[in-house]
C-alpha positions as CSV (number, residue, x, y, z in Angstrom):
1,M,113.7,120.4,125.2
2,K,110.4,121.9,124.3
3,S,110.3,125.7,123.7
4,E,107.4,128.1,123.7
5,K,107.1,131.6,122.3
6,M,106.9,134.3,125.0
7,V,107.2,138.0,124.5
8,G,108.8,137.4,121.1
9,M,111.6,135.0,122.3
10,D,112.1,131.3,122.8
11,V,111.7,130.3,126.5
12,S,112.2,126.8,127.7
13,S,109.4,125.3,129.7
14,G,111.5,125.3,132.8
15,R,112.2,129.0,132.4
16,L,108.5,129.6,131.7
17,S,107.5,127.9,134.9
18,L,110.2,129.8,136.8
19,I,108.8,133.1,135.5
20,C,105.2,132.1,136.2
21,G,106.2,131.1,139.8
22,L,107.8,134.5,140.4
23,V,104.8,136.4,139.0
24,L,102.4,134.2,141.0
25,G,104.4,134.8,144.2
26,A,104.2,138.6,143.4
27,A,100.5,138.3,142.9
28,G,100.1,136.6,146.2
29,I,102.0,139.5,147.9
30,A,99.7,142.0,146.1
31,V,96.7,140.2,147.5
32,L,98.2,140.4,151.0
33,W,98.8,144.1,150.5
34,A,95.3,144.7,149.2
35,A,93.9,142.7,152.2
36,G,95.6,145.1,154.6
37,V,98.7,143.2,155.7
38,D,101.3,145.7,157.0
39,F,104.6,145.8,155.2
40,P,107.7,147.6,156.4
41,V,107.6,150.2,153.6
42,A,105.0,151.6,151.3
43,V,105.4,149.1,148.5
44,P,106.1,145.5,149.7
45,P,109.8,144.8,148.8
46,G,109.0,141.1,148.0
47,L,106.6,142.2,145.3
48,V,109.3,144.4,143.6
49,L,112.0,141.7,144.0
50,L,109.9,138.9,142.5
51,L,108.7,141.1,139.5
52,V,112.3,142.3,138.8
53,G,113.5,138.7,139.1
54,A,110.8,137.5,136.6
55,A,111.8,140.2,134.2
56,L,115.5,139.3,134.5
57,V,114.8,135.6,133.9
58,A,112.6,136.5,130.9
59,T,115.2,138.7,129.3
60,V,118.6,137.2,130.2
61,R,119.1,133.7,128.9
62,A,122.2,133.0,130.9
63,R,122.1,130.1,133.4
64,W,122.9,132.4,136.3
65,S,119.7,134.4,135.7
66,A,117.6,131.2,136.4
67,G,119.7,130.7,139.5
68,V,118.9,134.3,140.7
69,G,115.2,133.7,140.0
70,G,115.2,130.4,141.9
71,A,117.2,132.0,144.8
72,L,114.6,134.8,145.0
73,G,111.8,132.2,145.3
74,L,113.7,130.4,148.0
75,F,114.5,133.7,149.8
76,V,110.8,134.6,150.0
77,L,109.8,131.1,151.0
78,V,112.3,131.2,153.9
79,G,111.0,134.6,154.8
80,F,107.5,133.2,155.0
81,L,108.7,130.3,157.2
82,L,110.6,132.7,159.5
83,S,107.9,135.3,159.7
84,P,106.0,135.4,163.0
85,T,102.8,136.0,161.0
86,G,103.4,133.7,158.1
87,L,101.7,130.6,159.4
88,D,98.9,132.6,161.1
89,N,98.3,134.2,157.7
90,I,97.9,130.9,155.9
91,S,95.8,129.3,158.6
92,G,93.1,132.0,158.0
93,D,93.4,133.6,161.5
94,D,93.5,137.0,159.7
95,G,90.7,136.4,157.3
96,A,90.1,134.6,154.0
97,A,91.7,137.2,151.7
98,V,94.9,137.0,153.7
99,A,94.9,133.2,153.7
100,V,94.4,133.1,149.9
101,G,97.1,135.7,149.3
102,Q,99.5,133.9,151.5
103,A,98.7,130.5,149.8
104,I,99.2,132.1,146.3
105,E,102.5,133.6,147.4
106,V,103.8,130.3,148.9
107,L,102.7,128.2,145.9
108,G,104.4,130.7,143.5
109,V,107.7,131.0,145.3
110,L,107.8,127.2,145.8
111,V,107.4,126.7,142.0
112,A,110.0,129.3,141.4
113,A,112.5,127.8,143.7
114,V,112.1,124.3,142.3
115,S,112.0,125.5,138.7
116,G,115.1,127.7,139.1
117,A,117.1,124.7,140.6
118,L,116.0,122.5,137.7
119,V,116.8,125.0,135.0
120,V,120.3,125.5,136.5
121,L,120.9,121.8,136.8
122,R,119.7,121.1,133.3
123,R,121.8,124.0,132.0
124,S,118.8,125.3,130.1
């Protein structure tokens, strides 16, 4: 399996895509926050969860850490689907910035969920 150098350590391409997906999902949530979307607390919890998950996957090479990262991606994706505003956000009803932020979040967590599953199955 191909490895790449990241933050001074070897990271498989599957783990790298998992980390990038989590960070991309967090960036999408940050765009939503900046666009004025209301969150239940001062700092969006999904933003914190995805960034902590990315840090965990990057620093812990155990198979379970990739499973946790993938599960976080799936958790946020399911939250989007169950949210009463998720589909309205992505359709542009609340403005272009909200639609772009929501699209970035969904793309990121989808990549994270799939990458996490693949890393766990490959035993990377």
